Wavefront OBJ file of the C-alpha trace (Angstrom):
o trace
v 5.537 -17.196 -2.165
v 3.811 -18.531 1.572
v 5.933 -16.220 4.223
v 2.770 -14.061 4.708
v 4.888 -11.021 4.152
v 4.163 -8.074 1.635
v 7.231 -6.513 -0.945
v 7.113 -2.896 -0.359
v 9.134 -0.175 -2.867
v 10.475 2.650 -0.380
v 11.225 6.378 -2.627
v 13.188 8.590 -0.557
v 13.744 12.583 -0.852
v 16.444 12.878 -3.465
v 15.163 9.628 -5.540
v 16.524 6.697 -3.873
v 14.375 3.356 -3.391
v 15.111 0.530 -1.719
v 12.492 -2.941 -1.812
v 11.712 -4.647 1.338
v 9.419 -7.200 2.919
v 7.444 -7.220 5.415
v 4.189 -8.017 7.402
v 3.939 -4.391 7.032
v 5.493 -0.900 6.129
v 7.230 -0.343 9.519
v 8.305 -4.367 9.524
v 9.907 -4.150 6.142
v 11.686 -0.722 7.280
v 13.173 -2.514 10.119
v 14.410 -5.270 8.204
v 16.108 -3.160 5.456
v 17.961 -1.603 8.952
v 15.984 1.864 9.028
v 13.985 2.509 12.062
v 10.560 2.036 11.871
v 10.099 6.037 12.330
v 12.089 6.500 9.009
v 8.414 6.228 7.426
v 7.835 9.651 8.030
v 10.871 10.741 5.905
v 9.448 8.764 2.927
v 8.240 10.412 0.022
v 6.037 7.394 -0.694
v 5.704 3.642 -0.811
v 4.301 1.295 -3.349
v 3.001 -1.976 -2.516
v 4.780 -4.316 -4.923
v 3.354 -7.862 -4.144
v 0.544 -8.740 -1.778
v 0.970 -11.104 0.499
v -0.784 -14.121 -0.378
v -3.679 -13.447 2.352
v -4.071 -9.942 0.900
v -3.906 -10.869 -2.484
v -6.883 -13.346 -2.399
v -8.913 -10.706 -0.187
v -8.744 -8.302 -3.237
v -9.331 -11.047 -5.564
v -12.446 -11.727 -3.837
v -13.517 -8.067 -3.591
v -12.903 -7.740 -7.452
v -15.089 -11.152 -8.030
v -17.950 -9.383 -5.635
v -18.058 -6.031 -7.717
v -18.181 -7.598 -10.974
l 1 2 3 4 5 6 7 8 9 10 11 12 13 14 15 16 17 18 19 20 21 22 23 24 25 26 27 28 29 30 31 32 33 34 35 36 37 38 39 40 41 42 43 44 45 46 47 48 49 50 51 52 53 54 55 56 57 58 59 60 61 62 63 64 65 66
């Protein structure tokens, strides 16, 4: 993936889930048709797949602490 977005999994009250990509949580929710403010209604969200830049930064940090 090269589009610079992150894949999120959103967990809503009642057990419903959605997955969406975006630059951040608000962007991903908006692309799914929810308003950015709907993030306050979430039970929680997960980062499923980091953007390439985030992934590289995490790998650099892991190597620095080995």
